[in-house]
N, C-alpha and C positions, 0 to 999 in steps of 0.2 A: 504492501499500499503502498500508498503517495499522499506527505500529510502542505496544508503550508501554514505556518505559525508567524505566530503575529511579532513584533519586536519585543524586551519586556526583562523583568531579572531574570525567571523563572526558565522563560527558553535559551537569556541567556546559558545560564545552568546548564540547564540541559543537552546543548546542542557541545558543550563545551565538555562533558562527559561522554560521547559518545564516539565511533562504533560500545557497545556493549554488545552482552547476553540475558538476560533474560528468560524467565520461566513462565509460560501463561497461567492467571488464572483465571477464572467467568463466574458472574453474580449475574441470573437473569443474562439481561442480555447486554452485558456488557463485557467486554475482554478489557482486566490489571495489569500491570506484569514489573515487578518493585528493578527502580535502577540506584546504580552508585552516587545519588546524590540528597541531598538534600534543598529543604526552601521554606519562606515563609510563605505566609499567603497573605494574599494581595491581596489590595482595597478591590478590583472590579472580579471577586472568587463568586464561583459560581456552584451551584448545587442546583437546579431543572438548567439541560441543559437541550438544546436541540440536536438532535440523531446527530454521527458521527463530527460533535465534535470533542478535538485532545484535552486535553485537561490534563494538571498536574496535580493526585489529591498524597497531596502539607499529609496527611496526620500517618499515612502508607510506604509513604518515597515507592509514587510507585504512578506511569503516566494509567491514565481512565480513557478506554476510549468505546460510548454509551453509543449502540441499535438504537435498542427502542427500550423496552419496561426493566427492571430495575421490580427486586420483592418490594420497595418502599415507595415502587412508584404511585402516582396520584392519579386513576384517566390508565391513557397514552405517553405521556411525560416520557420521558429520562431522569428518570430520580436517583443520581449520587451518592456518594453512604455518609459524603456530610460534604465543603463547599468546599469547593477544587479552582486552581486555578486556571482559568481558561485559558490552552494556547494557540491553534489556531482552530485545521478543519482538516478535514481527512476526503480528498479530491473524492467522487465518484460515487458507489449504493456502498457505508456500510455496514449495511449489512450482513459483509459480506467473512465479516465480524463469525460470526453464526460457524462456520468448522471451527474455529480455534476446543483445542479439546484441553483442561487442564494437565502443570506443566510437563507440556509440547516446549519447545527453545525460539522465541521468539528474538532478531537479533535487530537492530536498531541502529540505525545510521542516518550521516548525515548527508544530502543527495555535495 
């Protein structure tokens, strides 16, 4: 997948961490994976985001990529476990993430 990231402190930290390999975890219709970085919660952090939003979950030190409902969603929203820093948007249809399985390895790199 390719994502377009917006400038910001967490994006800068992410790019400085790449490339890296992690293990996939799923939570409803969200994929997340831990990264070897930490960040502070930014002013524009959100808990409910559009499908395909690239988020950094501060509490879990993980990238979170929702494409649909999570166990705490109301109606058809993408509701994250807690407020996350919004980093950008996945290009194309984010529902391709539904093929990801817990424990699979994922490589994250900058283009």
